[in-house]
N, CA, C and O atoms as a Tripos MOL2 file, in Angstrom:
@<TRIPOS>MOLECULE
protein
  296   295    74     0     0
PROTEIN
NO_CHARGES

@<TRIPOS>ATOM
      1 N          15.6840  -19.7840   -9.1930 N.3       1 MET1
      2 CA         15.0310  -18.5150   -9.1070 C.3       1 MET1
      3 C          16.0770  -17.4690   -8.7020 C.2       1 MET1
      4 O          16.6570  -17.5410   -7.6190 O.2       1 MET1
      5 N          16.2960  -16.5300   -9.5640 N.am      2 LYS2
      6 CA         17.2740  -15.4840   -9.3380 C.3       2 LYS2
      7 C          16.5720  -14.2320   -8.8260 C.2       2 LYS2
      8 O          15.5270  -13.8470   -9.3520 O.2       2 LYS2
      9 N          17.1340  -13.6010   -7.8130 N.am      3 ILE3
     10 CA         16.5330  -12.3850   -7.2690 C.3       3 ILE3
     11 C          16.5710  -11.2900   -8.3310 C.2       3 ILE3
     12 O          17.6220  -11.0040   -8.9040 O.2       3 ILE3
     13 N          15.4070  -10.6770   -8.5890 N.am      4 ASN4
     14 CA         15.3510   -9.6310   -9.6090 C.3       4 ASN4
     15 C          14.6660   -8.3620   -9.1080 C.2       4 ASN4
     16 O          14.2380   -7.5220   -9.9000 O.2       4 ASN4
     17 N          14.5660   -8.2300   -7.7770 N.am      5 MET5
     18 CA         13.9350   -7.0470   -7.1980 C.3       5 MET5
     19 C          14.9260   -6.3230   -6.2950 C.2       5 MET5
     20 O          15.6120   -6.9340   -5.4760 O.2       5 MET5
     21 N          14.9820   -5.0140   -6.4660 N.am      6 GLY6
     22 CA         15.8500   -4.1940   -5.6400 C.3       6 GLY6
     23 C          15.1690   -3.8040   -4.3420 C.2       6 GLY6
     24 O          13.9860   -4.0790   -4.1370 O.2       6 GLY6
     25 N          15.9280   -3.1630   -3.4730 N.am      7 THR7
     26 CA         15.4340   -2.7770   -2.1550 C.3       7 THR7
     27 C          14.2730   -1.7930   -2.2450 C.2       7 THR7
     28 O          13.2790   -1.9450   -1.5340 O.2       7 THR7
     29 N          14.3850   -0.7980   -3.1010 N.am      8 ILE8
     30 CA         13.3210    0.2050   -3.2260 C.3       8 ILE8
     31 C          12.0490   -0.4340   -3.7720 C.2       8 ILE8
     32 O          10.9520   -0.1170   -3.3130 O.2       8 ILE8
     33 N          12.1840   -1.3170   -4.7330 N.am      9 ASP9
     34 CA         11.0390   -2.0210   -5.3120 C.3       9 ASP9
     35 C          10.3280   -2.8430   -4.2420 C.2       9 ASP9
     36 O           9.1010   -2.8230   -4.1450 O.2       9 ASP9
     37 N          11.1080   -3.5650   -3.4440 N.am     10 ARG10
     38 CA         10.5320   -4.3920   -2.3930 C.3      10 ARG10
     39 C           9.8260   -3.5350   -1.3400 C.2      10 ARG10
     40 O           8.7260   -3.8710   -0.8990 O.2      10 ARG10
     41 N          10.4500   -2.4430   -0.9430 N.am     11 ALA11
     42 CA          9.8520   -1.5570    0.0650 C.3      11 ALA11
     43 C           8.5620   -0.9270   -0.4500 C.2      11 ALA11
     44 O           7.5870   -0.8110    0.2920 O.2      11 ALA11
     45 N           8.5540   -0.5220   -1.7100 N.am     12 ALA12
     46 CA          7.3640    0.0950   -2.2960 C.3      12 ALA12
     47 C           6.2050   -0.8940   -2.3340 C.2      12 ALA12
     48 O           5.0640   -0.5240   -2.0600 O.2      12 ALA12
     49 N           6.4890   -2.1430   -2.6700 N.am     13 ARG13
     50 CA          5.4390   -3.1630   -2.7100 C.3      13 ARG13
     51 C           4.8640   -3.4180   -1.3150 C.2      13 ARG13
     52 O           3.6530   -3.5700   -1.1550 O.2      13 ARG13
     53 N           5.7290   -3.4650   -0.3210 N.am     14 ILE14
     54 CA          5.2610   -3.6700    1.0510 C.3      14 ILE14
     55 C           4.4150   -2.4810    1.4930 C.2      14 ILE14
     56 O           3.3760   -2.6600    2.1280 O.2      14 ILE14
     57 N           4.8530   -1.2710    1.1620 N.am     15 LEU15
     58 CA          4.1060   -0.0700    1.5240 C.3      15 LEU15
     59 C           2.7120   -0.0760    0.8860 C.2      15 LEU15
     60 O           1.7240    0.2380    1.5500 O.2      15 LEU15
     61 N           2.6320   -0.4300   -0.3910 N.am     16 VAL16
     62 CA          1.3430   -0.4990   -1.0870 C.3      16 VAL16
     63 C           0.4500   -1.5560   -0.4300 C.2      16 VAL16
     64 O          -0.7460   -1.3290   -0.2480 O.2      16 VAL16
     65 N           1.0210   -2.6990   -0.0760 N.am     17 ALA17
     66 CA          0.2440   -3.7600    0.5660 C.3      17 ALA17
     67 C          -0.2870   -3.3070    1.9220 C.2      17 ALA17
     68 O          -1.4260   -3.6130    2.2760 O.2      17 ALA17
     69 N           0.5250   -2.5840    2.6790 N.am     18 VAL18
     70 CA          0.0920   -2.0820    3.9840 C.3      18 VAL18
     71 C          -1.0390   -1.0710    3.8160 C.2      18 VAL18
     72 O          -2.0130   -1.0970    4.5670 O.2      18 VAL18
     73 N          -0.9120   -0.1890    2.8400 N.am     19 VAL19
     74 CA         -1.9710    0.8030    2.5830 C.3      19 VAL19
     75 C          -3.2780    0.1020    2.2070 C.2      19 VAL19
     76 O          -4.3470    0.5010    2.6680 O.2      19 VAL19
     77 N          -3.1990   -0.9290    1.3810 N.am     20 ILE20
     78 CA         -4.3980   -1.6820    1.0060 C.3      20 ILE20
     79 C          -5.0060   -2.3480    2.2430 C.2      20 ILE20
     80 O          -6.2240   -2.3340    2.4230 O.2      20 ILE20
     81 N          -4.1610   -2.9270    3.0880 N.am     21 GLY21
     82 CA         -4.6530   -3.5560    4.3160 C.3      21 GLY21
     83 C          -5.3390   -2.5590    5.2300 C.2      21 GLY21
     84 O          -6.4040   -2.8440    5.7780 O.2      21 GLY21
     85 N          -4.7370   -1.3950    5.3950 N.am     22 ILE22
     86 CA         -5.3420   -0.3500    6.2320 C.3      22 ILE22
     87 C          -6.6830    0.0930    5.6460 C.2      22 ILE22
     88 O          -7.6610    0.2580    6.3750 O.2      22 ILE22
     89 N          -6.7220    0.2830    4.3320 N.am     23 ALA23
     90 CA         -7.9700    0.6960    3.6820 C.3      23 ALA23
     91 C          -9.0580   -0.3570    3.8670 C.2      23 ALA23
     92 O         -10.2270   -0.0160    4.0450 O.2      23 ALA23
     93 N          -8.6850   -1.6180    3.8270 N.am     24 TYR24
     94 CA         -9.6620   -2.6890    4.0190 C.3      24 TYR24
     95 C         -10.1960   -2.6970    5.4450 C.2      24 TYR24
     96 O         -11.4080   -2.7340    5.6580 O.2      24 TYR24
     97 N          -9.2870   -2.6620    6.4300 N.am     25 PHE25
     98 CA         -9.7180   -2.7470    7.8230 C.3      25 PHE25
     99 C         -10.3930   -1.4680    8.3130 C.2      25 PHE25
    100 O         -11.1000   -1.4950    9.3210 O.2      25 PHE25
    101 N         -10.1900   -0.3600    7.6240 N.am     26 ALA26
    102 CA        -10.8770    0.8890    7.9550 C.3      26 ALA26
    103 C         -12.1960    1.0110    7.1830 C.2      26 ALA26
    104 O         -12.8640    2.0420    7.2400 O.2      26 ALA26
    105 N         -12.5550   -0.0440    6.4680 N.am     27 ASN27
    106 CA        -13.7890   -0.0910    5.6610 C.3      27 ASN27
    107 C         -13.8500    0.9980    4.5970 C.2      27 ASN27
    108 O         -14.9300    1.4850    4.2630 O.2      27 ASN27
    109 N         -12.7130    1.3730    4.0760 N.am     28 ILE28
    110 CA        -12.6660    2.3300    2.9720 C.3      28 ILE28
    111 C         -12.9400    1.6040    1.6550 C.2      28 ILE28
    112 O         -13.5580    2.1550    0.7450 O.2      28 ILE28
    113 N         -12.4730    0.3650    1.5720 N.am     29 ILE29
    114 CA        -12.7630   -0.4690    0.4060 C.3      29 ILE29
    115 C         -13.5380   -1.6950    0.8820 C.2      29 ILE29
    116 O         -13.3410   -2.1780    1.9970 O.2      29 ILE29
    117 N         -14.4140   -2.1810    0.0250 N.am     30 SER30
    118 CA        -15.1920   -3.3710    0.3730 C.3      30 SER30
    119 C         -15.6460   -4.0690   -0.9080 C.2      30 SER30
    120 O         -15.4520   -3.5710   -2.0170 O.2      30 SER30
    121 N         -16.2460   -5.2190   -0.7200 N.am     31 GLY31
    122 CA        -16.7930   -5.9690   -1.8450 C.3      31 GLY31
    123 C         -15.7240   -6.5880   -2.7310 C.2      31 GLY31
    124 O         -14.6480   -6.9730   -2.2720 O.2      31 GLY31
    125 N         -16.0520   -6.6720   -4.0080 N.am     32 THR32
    126 CA        -15.1610   -7.3020   -4.9850 C.3      32 THR32
    127 C         -13.8430   -6.5510   -5.1090 C.2      32 THR32
    128 O         -12.7810   -7.1640   -5.2200 O.2      32 THR32
    129 N         -13.9110   -5.2370   -5.0890 N.am     33 LEU33
    130 CA        -12.6840   -4.4390   -5.1680 C.3      33 LEU33
    131 C         -11.7470   -4.7810   -4.0170 C.2      33 LEU33
    132 O         -10.5390   -4.9110   -4.2190 O.2      33 LEU33
    133 N         -12.2890   -4.9270   -2.8230 N.am     34 ALA34
    134 CA        -11.4660   -5.2560   -1.6620 C.3      34 ALA34
    135 C         -10.7970   -6.6200   -1.8330 C.2      34 ALA34
    136 O          -9.6210   -6.7860   -1.5110 O.2      34 ALA34
    137 N         -11.5430   -7.5810   -2.3340 N.am     35 ILE35
    138 CA        -10.9860   -8.9230   -2.5220 C.3      35 ILE35
    139 C          -9.8620   -8.8960   -3.5460 C.2      35 ILE35
    140 O          -8.8060   -9.4870   -3.3240 O.2      35 ILE35
    141 N         -10.0770   -8.2230   -4.6510 N.am     36 VAL36
    142 CA         -9.0520   -8.1360   -5.7020 C.3      36 VAL36
    143 C          -7.8010   -7.4300   -5.1640 C.2      36 VAL36
    144 O          -6.6790   -7.8850   -5.3870 O.2      36 VAL36
    145 N          -8.0050   -6.3200   -4.4580 N.am     37 LEU37
    146 CA         -6.8540   -5.5920   -3.9230 C.3      37 LEU37
    147 C          -6.1210   -6.3810   -2.8370 C.2      37 LEU37
    148 O          -4.8980   -6.2940   -2.7360 O.2      37 LEU37
    149 N          -6.8440   -7.1430   -2.0320 N.am     38 LEU38
    150 CA         -6.1910   -7.9720   -1.0160 C.3      38 LEU38
    151 C          -5.3760   -9.0990   -1.6570 C.2      38 LEU38
    152 O          -4.3260   -9.4800   -1.1380 O.2      38 LEU38
    153 N          -5.8510   -9.6250   -2.7700 N.am     39 VAL39
    154 CA         -5.0670  -10.6390   -3.4980 C.3      39 VAL39
    155 C          -3.7770  -10.0080   -4.0130 C.2      39 VAL39
    156 O          -2.6990  -10.5910   -3.8920 O.2      39 VAL39
    157 N          -3.8960   -8.8000   -4.5950 N.am     40 PHE40
    158 CA         -2.7010   -8.1070   -5.0660 C.3      40 PHE40
    159 C          -1.7510   -7.8010   -3.9110 C.2      40 PHE40
    160 O          -0.5370   -7.9480   -4.0490 O.2      40 PHE40
    161 N          -2.2930   -7.3820   -2.7850 N.am     41 ALA41
    162 CA         -1.4610   -7.0820   -1.6140 C.3      41 ALA41
    163 C          -0.7240   -8.3310   -1.1490 C.2      41 ALA41
    164 O           0.4520   -8.2640   -0.7890 O.2      41 ALA41
    165 N          -1.4070   -9.4630   -1.1550 N.am     42 SER42
    166 CA         -0.7710  -10.7290   -0.7700 C.3      42 SER42
    167 C           0.3610  -11.0880   -1.7120 C.2      42 SER42
    168 O           1.4270  -11.5270   -1.2800 O.2      42 SER42
    169 N           0.1260  -10.8990   -2.9940 N.am     43 ILE43
    170 CA          1.1640  -11.1820   -3.9910 C.3      43 ILE43
    171 C           2.3440  -10.2320   -3.8080 C.2      43 ILE43
    172 O           3.4970  -10.6490   -3.9080 O.2      43 ILE43
    173 N           2.0620   -8.9630   -3.5410 N.am     44 PHE44
    174 CA          3.1320   -7.9850   -3.3110 C.3      44 PHE44
    175 C           3.9820   -8.3810   -2.1060 C.2      44 PHE44
    176 O           5.2100   -8.3090   -2.1650 O.2      44 PHE44
    177 N           3.3420   -8.7980   -1.0160 N.am     45 ILE45
    178 CA          4.0760   -9.2130    0.1790 C.3      45 ILE45
    179 C           4.9320  -10.4400   -0.1280 C.2      45 ILE45
    180 O           6.1080  -10.4860    0.2320 O.2      45 ILE45
    181 N           4.3440  -11.4280   -0.7890 N.am     46 LEU46
    182 CA          5.0730  -12.6570   -1.1060 C.3      46 LEU46
    183 C           6.2840  -12.3840   -1.9880 C.2      46 LEU46
    184 O           7.3860  -12.8490   -1.6990 O.2      46 LEU46
    185 N           6.0790  -11.6280   -3.0660 N.am     47 THR47
    186 CA          7.1970  -11.3520   -3.9710 C.3      47 THR47
    187 C           8.2630  -10.4950   -3.2870 C.2      47 THR47
    188 O           9.4490  -10.6340   -3.5860 O.2      47 THR47
    189 N           7.8560   -9.6150   -2.3790 N.am     48 SER48
    190 CA          8.8340   -8.7990   -1.6520 C.3      48 SER48
    191 C           9.6720   -9.6560   -0.7180 C.2      48 SER48
    192 O          10.8750   -9.4370   -0.5820 O.2      48 SER48
    193 N           9.0470  -10.6220   -0.0800 N.am     49 LEU49
    194 CA          9.7820  -11.4780    0.8470 C.3      49 LEU49
    195 C          10.7880  -12.3740    0.1340 C.2      49 LEU49
    196 O          11.8830  -12.6070    0.6470 O.2      49 LEU49
    197 N          10.4300  -12.8760   -1.0410 N.am     50 ILE50
    198 CA         11.3590  -13.7650   -1.7570 C.3      50 ILE50
    199 C          12.2760  -12.9990   -2.7080 C.2      50 ILE50
    200 O          13.2840  -13.5410   -3.1630 O.2      50 ILE50
    201 N          11.9360  -11.7410   -3.0130 N.am     51 GLY51
    202 CA         12.7900  -10.9200   -3.8700 C.3      51 GLY51
    203 C          12.7340  -11.2800   -5.3410 C.2      51 GLY51
    204 O          13.6370  -10.9370   -6.1030 O.2      51 GLY51
    205 N          11.6870  -11.9610   -5.7380 N.am     52 PHE52
    206 CA         11.5710  -12.4130   -7.1240 C.3      52 PHE52
    207 C          10.1890  -12.0850   -7.6500 C.2      52 PHE52
    208 O           9.1870  -12.4130   -7.0140 O.2      52 PHE52
    209 N          10.1240  -11.4390   -8.8110 N.am     53 CYS53
    210 CA          8.8590  -11.1350   -9.4660 C.3      53 CYS53
    211 C           8.8010  -11.8980  -10.7850 C.2      53 CYS53
    212 O           9.5770  -11.6060  -11.6950 O.2      53 CYS53
    213 N           7.8910  -12.8780  -10.9080 N.am     54 PRO54
    214 CA          7.8160  -13.6710  -12.1330 C.3      54 PRO54
    215 C           7.4290  -12.8520  -13.3590 C.2      54 PRO54
    216 O           7.7690  -13.2390  -14.4770 O.2      54 PRO54
    217 N           6.7320  -11.7400  -13.1840 N.am     55 LEU55
    218 CA          6.3490  -10.9140  -14.3310 C.3      55 LEU55
    219 C           7.5380  -10.1820  -14.9400 C.2      55 LEU55
    220 O           7.4670   -9.7510  -16.0910 O.2      55 LEU55
    221 N           8.6150  -10.0350  -14.2000 N.am     56 TYR56
    222 CA          9.8110   -9.3820  -14.7350 C.3      56 TYR56
    223 C          10.5440  -10.2820  -15.7350 C.2      56 TYR56
    224 O          11.2160   -9.7830  -16.6380 O.2      56 TYR56
    225 N          10.4180  -11.5950  -15.5800 N.am     57 LEU57
    226 CA         11.1680  -12.5420  -16.4310 C.3      57 LEU57
    227 C          10.9110  -12.3940  -17.9280 C.2      57 LEU57
    228 O          11.8710  -12.2380  -18.6820 O.2      57 LEU57
    229 N           9.6540  -12.4360  -18.3970 N.am     58 PRO58
    230 CA          9.4350  -12.3710  -19.8460 C.3      58 PRO58
    231 C           9.9410  -11.0770  -20.4750 C.2      58 PRO58
    232 O          10.2680  -11.0410  -21.6610 O.2      58 PRO58
    233 N          10.0040  -10.0180  -19.6720 N.am     59 PHE59
    234 CA         10.4380   -8.7260  -20.1920 C.3      59 PHE59
    235 C          11.9170   -8.4570  -19.9260 C.2      59 PHE59
    236 O          12.4530   -7.4350  -20.3560 O.2      59 PHE59
    237 N          12.5680   -9.3630  -19.2240 N.am     60 GLY60
    238 CA         13.9910   -9.2060  -18.9310 C.3      60 GLY60
    239 C          14.2780   -8.0490  -17.9800 C.2      60 GLY60
    240 O          15.3530   -7.4520  -18.0320 O.2      60 GLY60
    241 N          13.3250   -7.7350  -17.1150 N.am     61 LEU61
    242 CA         13.4850   -6.6120  -16.1960 C.3      61 LEU61
    243 C          14.1340   -7.0480  -14.8920 C.2      61 LEU61
    244 O          14.0190   -8.2010  -14.4750 O.2      61 LEU61
    245 N          14.8030   -6.1210  -14.2690 N.am     62 SER62
    246 CA         15.3570   -6.3280  -12.9390 C.3      62 SER62
    247 C          15.5690   -4.9640  -12.3060 C.2      62 SER62
    248 O          16.1360   -4.0630  -12.9240 O.2      62 SER62
    249 N          15.1080   -4.8170  -11.0690 N.am     63 THR63
    250 CA         15.3320   -3.5640  -10.3580 C.3      63 THR63
    251 C          16.4710   -3.7150   -9.3550 C.2      63 THR63
    252 O          16.7590   -2.8000   -8.5830 O.2      63 THR63
    253 N          17.0990   -4.8540   -9.3750 N.am     64 ARG64
    254 CA         18.2130   -5.1270   -8.4730 C.3      64 ARG64
    255 C          19.4730   -4.4470   -8.9970 C.2      64 ARG64
    256 O          19.7470   -4.4480  -10.1970 O.2      64 ARG64
    257 N          20.2180   -3.8770   -8.0860 N.am     65 LYS65
    258 CA         21.4610   -3.2140   -8.4470 C.3      65 LYS65
    259 C          22.4820   -4.2620   -8.8920 C.2      65 LYS65
    260 O          22.6510   -5.2980   -8.2480 O.2      65 LYS65
    261 N          23.1430   -3.9790   -9.9790 N.am     66 LYS66
    262 CA         24.1520   -4.9050  -10.4870 C.3      66 LYS66
    263 C          25.3950   -4.8410   -9.6080 C.2      66 LYS66
    264 O          25.8790   -3.7600   -9.2710 O.2      66 LYS66
    265 N          25.8960   -5.9990   -9.2490 N.am     67 GLU67
    266 CA         27.1170   -6.0800   -8.4520 C.3      67 GLU67
    267 C          28.3180   -5.9150   -9.3840 C.2      67 GLU67
    268 O          28.3550   -6.5090  -10.4610 O.2      67 GLU67
    269 N          29.2900   -5.1150   -8.9740 N.am     68 PRO68
    270 CA         30.4750   -4.9660   -9.8220 C.3      68 PRO68
    271 C          31.2370   -6.2790   -9.9030 C.2      68 PRO68
    272 O          31.3870   -6.9980   -8.9150 O.2      68 PRO68
    273 N          31.7120   -6.5680  -11.1000 N.am     69 LYS69
    274 CA         32.4910   -7.7890  -11.2810 C.3      69 LYS69
    275 C          33.8900   -7.5870  -10.7170 C.2      69 LYS69
    276 O          34.5220   -6.5530  -10.9330 O.2      69 LYS69
    277 N          34.3450   -8.5690  -10.0090 N.am     70 THR70
    278 CA         35.7050   -8.4920   -9.4650 C.3      70 THR70
    279 C          36.5100   -9.6570   -9.9890 C.2      70 THR70
    280 O          36.0020  -10.7650  -10.1640 O.2      70 THR70
    281 N          37.7440   -9.3890  -10.2290 N.am     71 ASN71
    282 CA         38.6670  -10.4610  -10.6380 C.3      71 ASN71
    283 C          39.3700  -10.9650   -9.4060 C.2      71 ASN71
    284 O          40.1170  -10.2330   -8.7570 O.2      71 ASN71
    285 N          39.1330  -12.1930   -9.0920 N.am     72 ASN72
    286 CA         39.7320  -12.7870   -7.9010 C.3      72 ASN72
    287 C          41.0580  -13.4550   -8.2720 C.2      72 ASN72
    288 O          41.2750  -14.6320   -7.9830 O.2      72 ASN72
    289 N          41.9220  -12.7020   -8.9020 N.am     73 VAL73
    290 CA         43.2130  -13.2210   -9.3050 C.3      73 VAL73
    291 C          44.2150  -12.9170   -8.1990 C.2      73 VAL73
    292 O          44.3500  -11.7810   -7.7430 O.2      73 VAL73
    293 N          44.8910  -13.9370   -7.7970 N.am     74 ILE74
    294 CA         45.8790  -13.7320   -6.7240 C.3      74 ILE74
    295 C          47.2790  -13.7400   -7.3010 C.2      74 ILE74
    296 O          48.2510  -13.5830   -6.5620 O.2      74 ILE74
@<TRIPOS>BOND
     1     1     2 1
     2     2     3 1
     3     3     4 2
     4     3     5 am
     5     5     6 1
     6     6     7 1
     7     7     8 2
     8     7     9 am
     9     9    10 1
    10    10    11 1
    11    11    12 2
    12    11    13 am
    13    13    14 1
    14    14    15 1
    15    15    16 2
    16    15    17 am
    17    17    18 1
    18    18    19 1
    19    19    20 2
    20    19    21 am
    21    21    22 1
    22    22    23 1
    23    23    24 2
    24    23    25 am
    25    25    26 1
    26    26    27 1
    27    27    28 2
    28    27    29 am
    29    29    30 1
    30    30    31 1
    31    31    32 2
    32    31    33 am
    33    33    34 1
    34    34    35 1
    35    35    36 2
    36    35    37 am
    37    37    38 1
    38    38    39 1
    39    39    40 2
    40    39    41 am
    41    41    42 1
    42    42    43 1
    43    43    44 2
    44    43    45 am
    45    45    46 1
    46    46    47 1
    47    47    48 2
    48    47    49 am
    49    49    50 1
    50    50    51 1
    51    51    52 2
    52    51    53 am
    53    53    54 1
    54    54    55 1
    55    55    56 2
    56    55    57 am
    57    57    58 1
    58    58    59 1
    59    59    60 2
    60    59    61 am
    61    61    62 1
    62    62    63 1
    63    63    64 2
    64    63    65 am
    65    65    66 1
    66    66    67 1
    67    67    68 2
    68    67    69 am
    69    69    70 1
    70    70    71 1
    71    71    72 2
    72    71    73 am
    73    73    74 1
    74    74    75 1
    75    75    76 2
    76    75    77 am
    77    77    78 1
    78    78    79 1
    79    79    80 2
    80    79    81 am
    81    81    82 1
    82    82    83 1
    83    83    84 2
    84    83    85 am
    85    85    86 1
    86    86    87 1
    87    87    88 2
    88    87    89 am
    89    89    90 1
    90    90    91 1
    91    91    92 2
    92    91    93 am
    93    93    94 1
    94    94    95 1
    95    95    96 2
    96    95    97 am
    97    97    98 1
    98    98    99 1
    99    99   100 2
   100    99   101 am
   101   101   102 1
   102   102   103 1
   103   103   104 2
   104   103   105 am
   105   105   106 1
   106   106   107 1
   107   107   108 2
   108   107   109 am
   109   109   110 1
   110   110   111 1
   111   111   112 2
   112   111   113 am
   113   113   114 1
   114   114   115 1
   115   115   116 2
   116   115   117 am
   117   117   118 1
   118   118   119 1
   119   119   120 2
   120   119   121 am
   121   121   122 1
   122   122   123 1
   123   123   124 2
   124   123   125 am
   125   125   126 1
   126   126   127 1
   127   127   128 2
   128   127   129 am
   129   129   130 1
   130   130   131 1
   131   131   132 2
   132   131   133 am
   133   133   134 1
   134   134   135 1
   135   135   136 2
   136   135   137 am
   137   137   138 1
   138   138   139 1
   139   139   140 2
   140   139   141 am
   141   141   142 1
   142   142   143 1
   143   143   144 2
   144   143   145 am
   145   145   146 1
   146   146   147 1
   147   147   148 2
   148   147   149 am
   149   149   150 1
   150   150   151 1
   151   151   152 2
   152   151   153 am
   153   153   154 1
   154   154   155 1
   155   155   156 2
   156   155   157 am
   157   157   158 1
   158   158   159 1
   159   159   160 2
   160   159   161 am
   161   161   162 1
   162   162   163 1
   163   163   164 2
   164   163   165 am
   165   165   166 1
   166   166   167 1
   167   167   168 2
   168   167   169 am
   169   169   170 1
   170   170   171 1
   171   171   172 2
   172   171   173 am
   173   173   174 1
   174   174   175 1
   175   175   176 2
   176   175   177 am
   177   177   178 1
   178   178   179 1
   179   179   180 2
   180   179   181 am
   181   181   182 1
   182   182   183 1
   183   183   184 2
   184   183   185 am
   185   185   186 1
   186   186   187 1
   187   187   188 2
   188   187   189 am
   189   189   190 1
   190   190   191 1
   191   191   192 2
   192   191   193 am
   193   193   194 1
   194   194   195 1
   195   195   196 2
   196   195   197 am
   197   197   198 1
   198   198   199 1
   199   199   200 2
   200   199   201 am
   201   201   202 1
   202   202   203 1
   203   203   204 2
   204   203   205 am
   205   205   206 1
   206   206   207 1
   207   207   208 2
   208   207   209 am
   209   209   210 1
   210   210   211 1
   211   211   212 2
   212   211   213 am
   213   213   214 1
   214   214   215 1
   215   215   216 2
   216   215   217 am
   217   217   218 1
   218   218   219 1
   219   219   220 2
   220   219   221 am
   221   221   222 1
   222   222   223 1
   223   223   224 2
   224   223   225 am
   225   225   226 1
   226   226   227 1
   227   227   228 2
   228   227   229 am
   229   229   230 1
   230   230   231 1
   231   231   232 2
   232   231   233 am
   233   233   234 1
   234   234   235 1
   235   235   236 2
   236   235   237 am
   237   237   238 1
   238   238   239 1
   239   239   240 2
   240   239   241 am
   241   241   242 1
   242   242   243 1
   243   243   244 2
   244   243   245 am
   245   245   246 1
   246   246   247 1
   247   247   248 2
   248   247   249 am
   249   249   250 1
   250   250   251 1
   251   251   252 2
   252   251   253 am
   253   253   254 1
   254   254   255 1
   255   255   256 2
   256   255   257 am
   257   257   258 1
   258   258   259 1
   259   259   260 2
   260   259   261 am
   261   261   262 1
   262   262   263 1
   263   263   264 2
   264   263   265 am
   265   265   266 1
   266   266   267 1
   267   267   268 2
   268   267   269 am
   269   269   270 1
   270   270   271 1
   271   271   272 2
   272   271   273 am
   273   273   274 1
   274   274   275 1
   275   275   276 2
   276   275   277 am
   277   277   278 1
   278   278   279 1
   279   279   280 2
   280   279   281 am
   281   281   282 1
   282   282   283 1
   283   283   284 2
   284   283   285 am
   285   285   286 1
   286   286   287 1
   287   287   288 2
   288   287   289 am
   289   289   290 1
   290   290   291 1
   291   291   292 2
   292   291   293 am
   293   293   294 1
   294   294   295 1
   295   295   296 2
@<TRIPOS>SUBSTRUCTURE
     1 MET1         2 RESIDUE 1 A MET
     2 LYS2         6 RESIDUE 1 A LYS
     3 ILE3        10 RESIDUE 1 A ILE
     4 ASN4        14 RESIDUE 1 A ASN
     5 MET5        18 RESIDUE 1 A MET
     6 GLY6        22 RESIDUE 1 A GLY
     7 THR7        26 RESIDUE 1 A THR
     8 ILE8        30 RESIDUE 1 A ILE
     9 ASP9        34 RESIDUE 1 A ASP
    10 ARG10       38 RESIDUE 1 A ARG
    11 ALA11       42 RESIDUE 1 A ALA
    12 ALA12       46 RESIDUE 1 A ALA
    13 ARG13       50 RESIDUE 1 A ARG
    14 ILE14       54 RESIDUE 1 A ILE
    15 LEU15       58 RESIDUE 1 A LEU
    16 VAL16       62 RESIDUE 1 A VAL
    17 ALA17       66 RESIDUE 1 A ALA
    18 VAL18       70 RESIDUE 1 A VAL
    19 VAL19       74 RESIDUE 1 A VAL
    20 ILE20       78 RESIDUE 1 A ILE
    21 GLY21       82 RESIDUE 1 A GLY
    22 ILE22       86 RESIDUE 1 A ILE
    23 ALA23       90 RESIDUE 1 A ALA
    24 TYR24       94 RESIDUE 1 A TYR
    25 PHE25       98 RESIDUE 1 A PHE
    26 ALA26      102 RESIDUE 1 A ALA
    27 ASN27      106 RESIDUE 1 A ASN
    28 ILE28      110 RESIDUE 1 A ILE
    29 ILE29      114 RESIDUE 1 A ILE
    30 SER30      118 RESIDUE 1 A SER
    31 GLY31      122 RESIDUE 1 A GLY
    32 THR32      126 RESIDUE 1 A THR
    33 LEU33      130 RESIDUE 1 A LEU
    34 ALA34      134 RESIDUE 1 A ALA
    35 ILE35      138 RESIDUE 1 A ILE
    36 VAL36      142 RESIDUE 1 A VAL
    37 LEU37      146 RESIDUE 1 A LEU
    38 LEU38      150 RESIDUE 1 A LEU
    39 VAL39      154 RESIDUE 1 A VAL
    40 PHE40      158 RESIDUE 1 A PHE
    41 ALA41      162 RESIDUE 1 A ALA
    42 SER42      166 RESIDUE 1 A SER
    43 ILE43      170 RESIDUE 1 A ILE
    44 PHE44      174 RESIDUE 1 A PHE
    45 ILE45      178 RESIDUE 1 A ILE
    46 LEU46      182 RESIDUE 1 A LEU
    47 THR47      186 RESIDUE 1 A THR
    48 SER48      190 RESIDUE 1 A SER
    49 LEU49      194 RESIDUE 1 A LEU
    50 ILE50      198 RESIDUE 1 A ILE
    51 GLY51      202 RESIDUE 1 A GLY
    52 PHE52      206 RESIDUE 1 A PHE
    53 CYS53      210 RESIDUE 1 A CYS
    54 PRO54      214 RESIDUE 1 A PRO
    55 LEU55      218 RESIDUE 1 A LEU
    56 TYR56      222 RESIDUE 1 A TYR
    57 LEU57      226 RESIDUE 1 A LEU
    58 PRO58      230 RESIDUE 1 A PRO
    59 PHE59      234 RESIDUE 1 A PHE
    60 GLY60      238 RESIDUE 1 A GLY
    61 LEU61      242 RESIDUE 1 A LEU
    62 SER62      246 RESIDUE 1 A SER
    63 THR63      250 RESIDUE 1 A THR
    64 ARG64      254 RESIDUE 1 A ARG
    65 LYS65      258 RESIDUE 1 A LYS
    66 LYS66      262 RESIDUE 1 A LYS
    67 GLU67      266 RESIDUE 1 A GLU
    68 PRO68      270 RESIDUE 1 A PRO
    69 LYS69      274 RESIDUE 1 A LYS
    70 THR70      278 RESIDUE 1 A THR
    71 ASN71      282 RESIDUE 1 A ASN
    72 ASN72      286 RESIDUE 1 A ASN
    73 VAL73      290 RESIDUE 1 A VAL
    74 ILE74      294 RESIDUE 1 A ILE
């Protein structure tokens, strides 16, 4: 599993998950919508922690900054 999420992507997912959690505990969302959004929030937290989004793979996407190649020739 190769990391394919950048720092901003990970932070945005965590922020969205926190907002969903706050909305749930403040009773702004409830019922089926709340359950669906909490599942998405859980997935966002999990993918942010591991830095890998499986949905990016089929599309060849990556929000991770490319590291410059260095020649380690001595």
